[in-house]
C-alpha positions in Angstrom: -185.5 104.6 232.3 -186.9 101.9 234.4 -190.2 100.5 234.6 -190.2 102.0 238.2 -189.7 105.6 237.0 -192.6 107.8 238.4 -195.1 108.6 235.7 -197.5 110.3 238.1 -196.2 113.6 237.3 -194.5 115.6 234.4 -190.7 115.5 234.8 -189.4 119.0 234.3 -186.7 119.1 231.5 -183.8 120.4 233.5 -184.1 117.6 235.9 -184.4 114.7 233.2 -182.4 116.1 230.1 -182.8 114.5 226.9 -179.8 113.6 224.5 -181.1 115.6 221.7 -181.3 118.8 223.9 -177.6 118.8 224.2 -175.0 119.8 221.3 -174.7 117.2 218.5 -172.9 116.9 215.4 -175.0 117.2 211.9 -174.4 113.5 211.3 -175.5 112.3 214.8 -178.6 114.5 214.4 -179.4 113.3 210.9 -179.5 109.8 212.1 -181.3 110.6 215.0 -184.1 112.3 212.8 -184.2 109.6 210.4 -185.2 107.2 213.2 -187.7 109.7 214.4 -189.3 110.0 210.9 -189.6 106.3 211.1 -191.4 106.3 214.3 -193.8 108.9 213.4 -194.7 107.2 210.1 -195.2 103.7 212.3 -197.3 105.3 214.7 -199.4 107.3 212.6 -198.3 110.7 214.1 -199.1 112.8 211.2 -202.9 111.9 211.3 -203.8 114.3 214.2 -202.3 117.3 212.6 -203.6 116.5 209.0 -206.9 116.2 210.7 -206.8 119.6 212.4 -205.6 121.3 209.2 -209.0 119.6 207.5 -211.1 120.9 210.6 -209.6 124.6 210.0 -210.1 124.6 206.4 -213.7 123.7 206.8 -213.9 126.3 209.7 -212.1 128.8 207.3 -214.6 127.9 204.3 -217.7 128.6 206.7 -216.2 132.1 207.6 -216.0 132.7 203.7 -212.3 132.6 203.8 -211.0 131.3 200.2 -207.2 130.3 199.7 -205.7 131.1 196.5 -202.2 131.4 195.0 -202.4 135.1 195.9 -203.8 134.6 199.2 -202.5 130.8 200.3 -202.9 129.5 203.9 -200.1 130.5 205.8 -198.9 127.7 208.1 -195.9 128.0 210.7 -194.3 124.8 212.1 -192.5 125.6 215.6 -189.9 123.3 216.4 -189.9 121.9 212.7 -186.7 119.6 213.3 -186.0 117.1 210.4 -189.1 118.8 208.4 -191.2 115.7 208.0 -194.3 117.1 209.4 -194.2 120.1 206.9 -193.3 117.7 204.0 -196.6 115.6 204.8 -198.6 118.6 205.1 -197.3 120.0 201.6 -198.4 116.3 200.3 -201.9 116.7 201.9 -202.3 120.3 200.3 -201.1 119.2 197.0 -203.5 116.6 196.7 -206.6 118.8 197.7 -205.2 121.6 195.5 -204.9 123.8 198.5 -202.4 127.0 198.1 -200.3 127.0 201.2 -197.3 129.2 202.3 -195.2 126.7 204.5 -192.7 127.8 207.0 -190.7 125.8 209.6 -188.7 127.3 212.5 -186.1 125.9 214.8 -183.2 127.1 217.1 -181.0 124.3 215.9 -178.8 125.3 212.9 -178.6 121.8 211.8 -182.4 121.3 211.4 -183.0 123.5 208.4 -180.1 121.5 206.7 -181.6 118.4 207.4 -185.2 119.4 206.5 -183.9 120.7 203.2 -182.8 117.1 202.8 -186.2 115.7 203.7 -187.9 118.1 201.3 -185.7 116.9 198.6 -186.3 113.3 199.4 -190.0 113.7 199.6 -190.0 115.7 196.1 -188.1 113.0 194.4 -190.4 110.2 195.7 -193.8 112.2 194.5 -192.8 114.4 191.7 -196.6 115.0 190.7 -197.1 116.0 194.2 -194.5 118.5 194.7 -196.4 121.5 196.2 -195.1 124.7 197.2 -191.3 124.9 198.5 -191.1 125.4 201.9 -189.2 128.1 204.1 -186.9 126.7 206.9 -185.6 129.3 209.4 -183.2 129.1 212.1 -184.3 131.4 215.0 -186.4 131.7 218.0 -190.1 131.7 216.7 -191.3 134.1 219.2 -189.0 136.7 217.8 -190.1 136.2 214.0 -191.7 139.1 212.4 -193.5 138.7 209.3 -195.6 141.1 206.9 -198.6 138.8 207.4 -199.3 136.8 210.4 -199.4 133.1 210.1 -203.1 131.7 209.6 -202.2 128.3 211.7 -199.2 127.4 214.2 -198.4 124.1 214.9 -195.9 122.2 216.7 -195.1 118.5 217.2 -193.1 117.0 219.8 -191.9 120.2 220.6 -193.8 121.1 224.0 -192.2 118.6 226.1 -188.8 120.0 225.6 -189.9 123.2 227.3 -190.3 124.1 231.1 -193.8 125.0 232.2 -193.2 128.6 232.4 -191.7 128.2 228.5 -194.9 126.3 227.4 -197.1 129.1 228.9 -195.0 131.7 227.1 -195.6 129.7 224.0 -199.3 129.3 224.3 -199.7 133.0 224.8 -197.7 133.9 221.9 -199.2 131.4 219.4 -202.8 132.4 220.9 -202.1 136.0 220.2 -200.3 135.4 216.8 -202.1 132.8 214.8 -204.8 134.3 212.8 -207.1 131.4 212.6 -205.8 128.9 215.2 -203.0 126.7 216.4 -202.6 123.0 217.2 -200.1 121.2 219.7 -199.4 117.6 218.8 -197.4 116.1 221.5 -197.1 112.9 223.8 -199.5 111.5 226.8 -197.3 110.3 229.6 -197.7 106.7 229.9 -195.1 104.0 231.5 -196.8 101.1 229.0 -196.2 103.5 225.9 -192.6 103.8 227.5 -192.1 99.9 227.5 -193.5 99.7 224.2 -191.2 102.2 222.8 -188.1 100.7 224.2 -189.2 97.1 222.7 -189.8 98.3 219.5 -186.9 100.5 219.3 -184.4 97.7 220.5 -186.2 95.4 217.7 -186.1 97.9 214.8 -182.6 99.2 215.9 -183.2 102.9 216.3 -180.8 105.3 216.8 -179.4 105.2 220.1 -180.2 108.7 220.8 -184.0 107.8 220.0 -183.9 104.6 222.3 -182.7 106.6 225.3 -184.6 109.8 224.5 -188.3 108.2 223.8 -189.0 107.2 227.5 -187.6 110.2 228.9 -189.8 112.3 226.3 -192.9 110.2 227.9 -191.7 111.0 231.2 -191.8 114.7 230.3 -195.0 114.7 228.5 -198.4 115.5 229.6 -201.9 114.3 231.0 -205.0 116.4 230.7 -204.5 117.8 234.4 -201.1 119.3 233.0 -202.6 121.0 230.2 -205.5 122.3 232.2 -203.1 123.9 234.4 -200.8 125.3 231.6 -204.0 126.7 229.8 -205.2 128.5 232.9 -201.6 130.0 233.5 -201.6 131.2 229.8 -205.1 132.7 230.2 -206.5 130.5 227.4 -210.1 129.1 228.4 -211.5 127.6 225.0 -209.0 125.0 223.8 -209.9 121.7 223.3 -207.6 118.5 224.2 -207.8 115.7 221.7 -206.4 112.3 222.5 -205.0 110.0 219.8 -203.4 106.7 219.8 -200.7 105.7 220.5 -199.7 108.0 223.4 -200.7 111.3 221.8 -202.5 114.3 223.7 -203.3 117.2 221.3 -204.6 120.8 221.9 -206.3 122.6 219.5 -207.9 126.2 219.2 -209.8 127.5 216.5 -211.2 131.0 216.3 
C-alpha cells in the first residue's frame, strides 16, 4: 500500500484482497488476532461499542425494560473473530452487575477456538469479574435461528470485509432482527491513518498479516457518503453516524 493509493472511493474487497480473507492455519490466525487485540487496546477501539451499550441500556430503562438473570440483555456479535470485543463487554457488564447473554458468531472455524482461548485468558486476569460464559458459534449469522431474538446486534471491523451488496443484506437483516437496536464499529477511510498504522506496526512489530491488511482495510472502509448510500439501499432512514478517533466511523440504530 503506497501513499499514492486512491482513498477517494471505497475499494471493493474483490479488487483489493486482505490476507486474512484467505484460508490460514490456526497458528497464523492466532498470531494475527493477538496483534489485532493489541491494536484495539492501543487505539481504544472498544470505547464506541461500550458507549453504545450504555445508551442502549438507558433507552431500555426508559421503556421500562429491566434485565434480570431470567431475562438478560441478549447481545450478538457478528464476525466475532478472536473474541476480544465480547470479553470486553462481559467485563463491562460484570462491573455494572448487568445480566447478559453473549453470543459470538463467525464463519471461520478457527475463530471459535481462538475466542475460547481469549475468554480463558481474560477470566484468569480478572477472576472477580468473570461474568457470564460466552457462546461461540461457527456459522453464517444470517442463517441463525434462536428461540429469542437478540436485543442488540454488534459488529466490529467486520463490514469492510464485505462487498456493498453483502453490507446492504446484513444491514437489512440486523435491522429486522435486533429487538432493541444495532451498532456497527468500523473504520473511517483515511490515507493519514494508513501511514500512521504502518509506522506504528513496524515499530511495535505487529504480525505481518496485520501490517499488510491494516492499510488495505482502511482503503476498503467508509466515509459518511458511503454509509448514506448503503443505508438508502437497505431502506433504513434513521440510523446515526458516529465518528470516533482514531479513524473510526460507527453506525447506530436504537428503537
